[in-house]
Backbone as a chain_set.jsonl record, in Angstrom:
{"seq": "PEHAALGRYREVGRILTGKDTATADDGVAWTYDLRDALAIPALGAFGLGADAFADVLPKARKASSMKGNPLALTDDELLGILEQAV", "coords": {"N": [[88.318, 55.166, 146.038], [90.45, 57.857, 147.022], [90.691, 61.307, 146.992], [91.654, 64.703, 147.017], [89.724, 66.335, 145.844], [87.366, 64.975, 146.237], [86.341, 65.625, 148.714], [85.378, 68.165, 148.218], [83.322, 67.54, 146.46], [81.664, 66.168, 148.203], [80.926, 68.295, 149.829], [79.487, 69.832, 147.977], [77.359, 68.075, 147.604], [76.17, 68.303, 150.128], [75.408, 71.0, 150.074], [73.624, 71.094, 147.869], [71.578, 69.318, 148.647], [70.875, 70.237, 151.126], [71.384, 68.875, 153.434], [73.272, 68.02, 156.237], [74.58, 65.601, 156.429], [74.896, 64.642, 153.9], [76.291, 63.014, 151.009], [78.695, 62.867, 148.287], [77.495, 61.238, 146.381], [74.818, 61.635, 147.038], [74.506, 64.235, 146.156], [74.795, 63.828, 143.417], [72.534, 62.24, 142.94], [70.593, 64.135, 143.526], [70.959, 65.92, 141.387], [70.185, 64.273, 139.267], [67.488, 63.952, 139.919], [66.628, 66.594, 139.594], [67.108, 66.941, 136.858], [65.197, 65.127, 135.868], [62.839, 66.322, 136.867], [62.813, 68.679, 135.423], [62.467, 67.714, 132.954], [64.582, 67.244, 131.155], [65.948, 66.023, 128.248], [67.601, 62.873, 127.546], [70.869, 62.227, 126.099], [70.51, 60.552, 123.93], [68.153, 61.398, 122.775], [68.972, 63.369, 121.156], [70.159, 62.135, 119.127], [72.517, 60.803, 119.724], [74.14, 57.78, 119.95], [75.266, 54.452, 120.902], [76.853, 53.681, 118.79], [78.318, 55.897, 118.14], [80.085, 56.329, 120.164], [82.845, 55.611, 120.052], [83.872, 57.632, 118.494], [83.179, 59.899, 119.922], [84.431, 59.672, 122.425], [87.382, 60.211, 122.335], [87.219, 62.909, 121.615], [85.817, 64.021, 123.725], [87.688, 63.653, 125.735], [89.606, 65.538, 125.025], [88.312, 67.917, 125.404], [87.872, 71.186, 126.805], [86.467, 71.288, 129.199], [86.98, 68.817, 130.341], [89.649, 69.006, 130.925], [89.655, 70.619, 133.091], [88.699, 69.024, 135.068], [89.22, 67.766, 138.246], [89.665, 65.11, 138.79], [91.136, 62.511, 137.101], [89.716, 60.683, 134.532], [89.26, 57.35, 133.413], [89.164, 55.727, 130.169], [87.238, 53.72, 130.265], [85.644, 54.615, 132.381], [84.688, 57.016, 131.302], [83.274, 55.972, 129.141], [81.275, 54.585, 130.525], [79.904, 56.754, 131.631], [78.93, 57.977, 129.319], [77.239, 55.912, 128.425], [75.31, 55.936, 130.436], [74.238, 58.404, 129.964], [72.794, 58.316, 127.633]], "CA": [[89.453, 56.063, 145.83], [90.453, 59.076, 147.821], [91.32, 62.434, 146.298], [91.278, 65.958, 147.68], [88.506, 66.872, 145.224], [86.169, 64.273, 146.71], [85.796, 66.415, 149.817], [84.594, 69.259, 147.62], [82.093, 66.944, 145.934], [80.788, 65.921, 149.362], [80.385, 69.602, 150.224], [78.452, 70.162, 146.987], [76.211, 67.236, 147.956], [75.505, 68.907, 151.298], [74.79, 72.264, 149.652], [72.477, 70.829, 146.996], [70.486, 68.633, 149.346], [70.545, 70.91, 152.374], [71.56, 67.91, 154.525], [74.644, 68.002, 156.748], [75.163, 64.264, 156.293], [74.866, 64.246, 152.488], [77.531, 62.584, 150.374], [78.802, 63.234, 146.873], [76.46, 60.474, 145.669], [73.536, 62.306, 147.271], [74.489, 65.378, 145.248], [74.544, 63.3, 142.074], [71.119, 61.852, 142.905], [69.822, 65.381, 143.482], [70.991, 66.457, 140.026], [69.333, 63.404, 138.439], [66.095, 64.307, 140.219], [66.369, 67.889, 138.962], [67.012, 66.673, 135.416], [63.894, 64.512, 135.618], [61.787, 67.308, 137.142], [62.823, 69.664, 134.339], [62.248, 66.947, 131.718], [65.717, 67.408, 130.245], [66.096, 64.745, 127.546], [68.899, 62.202, 127.512], [71.612, 62.502, 124.865], [69.942, 59.749, 122.85], [67.099, 62.18, 122.127], [69.633, 64.243, 120.187], [70.76, 61.285, 118.105], [73.751, 60.139, 120.141], [73.965, 56.374, 120.284], [76.485, 53.7, 121.188], [77.681, 53.609, 117.585], [79.136, 57.111, 118.052], [80.946, 56.459, 121.342], [84.265, 55.541, 119.689], [84.224, 58.944, 117.956], [82.951, 60.917, 120.949], [85.335, 59.505, 123.562], [88.614, 61.014, 122.249], [86.873, 64.331, 121.569], [85.478, 64.403, 125.097], [88.935, 63.692, 126.496], [90.329, 66.755, 124.658], [87.482, 69.095, 125.682], [88.379, 72.041, 127.881], [85.798, 70.948, 130.457], [87.657, 67.65, 130.904], [90.951, 69.425, 131.436], [89.422, 71.234, 134.391], [88.225, 68.023, 136.02], [90.31, 67.429, 139.162], [89.857, 63.662, 138.796], [91.367, 61.956, 135.765], [88.825, 59.558, 134.268], [89.73, 56.385, 132.426], [88.252, 55.569, 129.037], [86.107, 52.902, 130.711], [84.764, 55.473, 133.173], [84.016, 57.921, 130.362], [82.309, 55.168, 128.4], [80.151, 54.357, 131.431], [79.151, 58.005, 131.726], [78.192, 58.107, 128.056], [76.163, 54.914, 128.399], [74.253, 56.4, 131.34], [73.681, 59.661, 129.464], [71.922, 58.124, 126.478]], "C": [[89.338, 57.293, 146.711], [91.256, 60.138, 147.069], [90.828, 63.693, 146.989], [89.974, 66.522, 147.13], [87.248, 66.2, 145.749], [85.535, 64.984, 147.9], [84.95, 67.567, 149.305], [83.277, 68.731, 147.055], [81.12, 66.62, 147.066], [80.143, 67.227, 149.821], [79.292, 70.048, 149.256], [77.197, 69.345, 147.266], [75.437, 67.815, 149.128], [74.781, 70.197, 150.91], [73.529, 72.002, 148.832], [71.295, 70.242, 147.748], [70.029, 69.36, 150.599], [70.682, 70.007, 153.588], [73.027, 67.862, 154.938], [75.343, 66.669, 156.54], [75.227, 63.787, 154.845], [76.264, 63.896, 151.985], [77.583, 63.124, 148.944], [77.732, 62.51, 146.064], [75.078, 61.084, 145.86], [73.401, 63.532, 146.362], [74.213, 64.953, 143.816], [73.075, 62.922, 141.932], [70.23, 63.091, 142.813], [69.811, 65.948, 142.067], [70.174, 65.598, 139.068], [67.858, 63.74, 138.66], [65.718, 65.634, 139.561], [66.22, 67.724, 137.456], [65.648, 66.092, 135.069], [62.756, 65.513, 135.807], [61.684, 68.346, 136.025], [62.607, 69.028, 132.975], [63.344, 67.208, 130.681], [65.961, 66.064, 129.567], [67.515, 64.186, 127.649], [69.576, 62.492, 126.175], [71.093, 61.707, 123.677], [68.847, 60.493, 122.098], [67.669, 63.123, 121.069], [70.395, 63.442, 119.139], [72.056, 60.604, 118.493], [73.443, 58.712, 120.558], [75.305, 55.7, 120.483], [77.411, 53.621, 119.983], [78.607, 54.818, 117.441], [80.149, 57.225, 119.189], [82.433, 56.453, 120.992], [84.754, 56.872, 119.132], [84.148, 60.025, 119.032], [84.009, 60.862, 122.051], [86.633, 60.311, 123.432], [88.344, 62.517, 122.192], [86.522, 64.839, 122.963], [86.746, 64.548, 125.934], [89.707, 64.986, 126.231], [89.566, 68.031, 125.011], [88.031, 69.883, 126.866], [87.724, 71.715, 129.218], [86.442, 69.737, 131.122], [88.992, 68.04, 131.518], [90.819, 70.073, 132.809], [88.944, 70.262, 135.449], [89.376, 67.628, 136.94], [90.589, 65.93, 139.247], [90.034, 63.178, 137.361], [90.494, 60.718, 135.595], [89.433, 58.65, 133.215], [88.74, 56.34, 131.268], [87.037, 54.741, 129.429], [85.124, 53.723, 131.539], [83.999, 56.439, 132.274], [82.954, 57.183, 129.556], [81.072, 54.891, 129.253], [79.278, 55.589, 131.577], [78.323, 58.219, 130.465], [77.009, 57.147, 128.01], [75.0, 55.342, 129.285], [73.537, 57.624, 130.783], [72.769, 59.491, 128.258], [70.647, 57.474, 126.945]], "O": [[88.241, 57.703, 147.089], [92.357, 59.88, 146.581], [89.704, 63.734, 147.49], [89.199, 67.123, 147.873], [86.171, 66.795, 145.711], [84.316, 64.945, 148.069], [83.923, 67.903, 149.895], [82.242, 69.391, 147.157], [79.908, 66.774, 146.917], [78.96, 67.26, 150.16], [78.272, 70.588, 149.685], [76.087, 69.868, 147.174], [74.206, 67.822, 149.131], [73.668, 70.451, 151.369], [72.489, 72.615, 149.072], [70.148, 70.623, 147.514], [68.921, 69.13, 151.083], [70.161, 70.323, 154.657], [73.913, 67.686, 154.102], [76.571, 66.616, 156.48], [75.578, 62.634, 154.594], [77.271, 64.412, 152.47], [76.639, 63.751, 148.464], [77.13, 63.096, 145.164], [74.255, 61.054, 144.945], [72.316, 63.828, 145.862], [73.487, 65.629, 143.087], [72.442, 63.243, 140.926], [69.227, 63.087, 142.1], [68.771, 66.408, 141.594], [69.537, 66.124, 138.155], [67.078, 63.804, 137.71], [64.615, 65.777, 139.032], [65.315, 68.296, 136.848], [65.015, 66.509, 134.099], [61.82, 65.552, 135.009], [60.595, 68.832, 135.721], [62.569, 69.723, 131.959], [63.068, 67.372, 129.493], [66.162, 65.061, 130.252], [68.486, 64.924, 127.816], [68.93, 62.948, 125.232], [71.225, 62.146, 122.535], [68.635, 60.247, 120.91], [66.946, 63.611, 120.2], [71.175, 63.995, 118.363], [72.645, 59.895, 117.677], [72.59, 58.47, 121.413], [76.354, 56.304, 120.261], [78.626, 53.505, 120.142], [79.581, 54.76, 116.691], [80.987, 58.127, 119.177], [83.203, 57.214, 121.577], [85.929, 57.208, 119.281], [84.957, 60.953, 119.049], [84.433, 61.903, 122.553], [86.963, 61.047, 124.361], [89.154, 63.311, 122.67], [86.886, 65.954, 123.335], [86.856, 65.466, 126.747], [90.394, 65.482, 127.124], [90.128, 69.123, 124.922], [88.584, 69.313, 127.806], [88.359, 71.85, 130.264], [86.449, 69.642, 132.349], [89.412, 67.464, 132.521], [91.765, 70.072, 133.596], [88.798, 70.638, 136.613], [90.418, 67.191, 136.451], [91.647, 65.527, 139.731], [89.176, 63.413, 136.51], [90.532, 59.809, 136.425], [90.042, 59.114, 132.251], [87.623, 56.847, 131.37], [85.925, 55.02, 128.98], [83.912, 53.55, 131.418], [82.802, 56.655, 132.464], [81.866, 57.708, 129.319], [79.948, 54.955, 128.757], [78.053, 55.485, 131.64], [77.154, 58.597, 130.537], [75.91, 57.524, 127.604], [73.838, 55.138, 128.932], [72.368, 57.859, 131.091], [72.047, 60.419, 127.894], [69.756, 57.213, 126.137]]}, "num_chains": 1, "name": "protein.A"}
């Protein structure tokens, strides 16, 4: 997909990694590495499991942080993010 915001995500990838050729995915990988280095626990450590996803998904969609997201995410995309976060 192509969206104007993706260019900004690529720029964030370059800033985070310090590499002129970095992509948005490189920026995501950098944040995962930082999370691991800081030993930040996954959401499952706080009791969130797949059984709660049906309840969490509509609440996440209504959250103010989602309204500021320049890319509209489908329920399947949100579910995938939740699955990766536990």
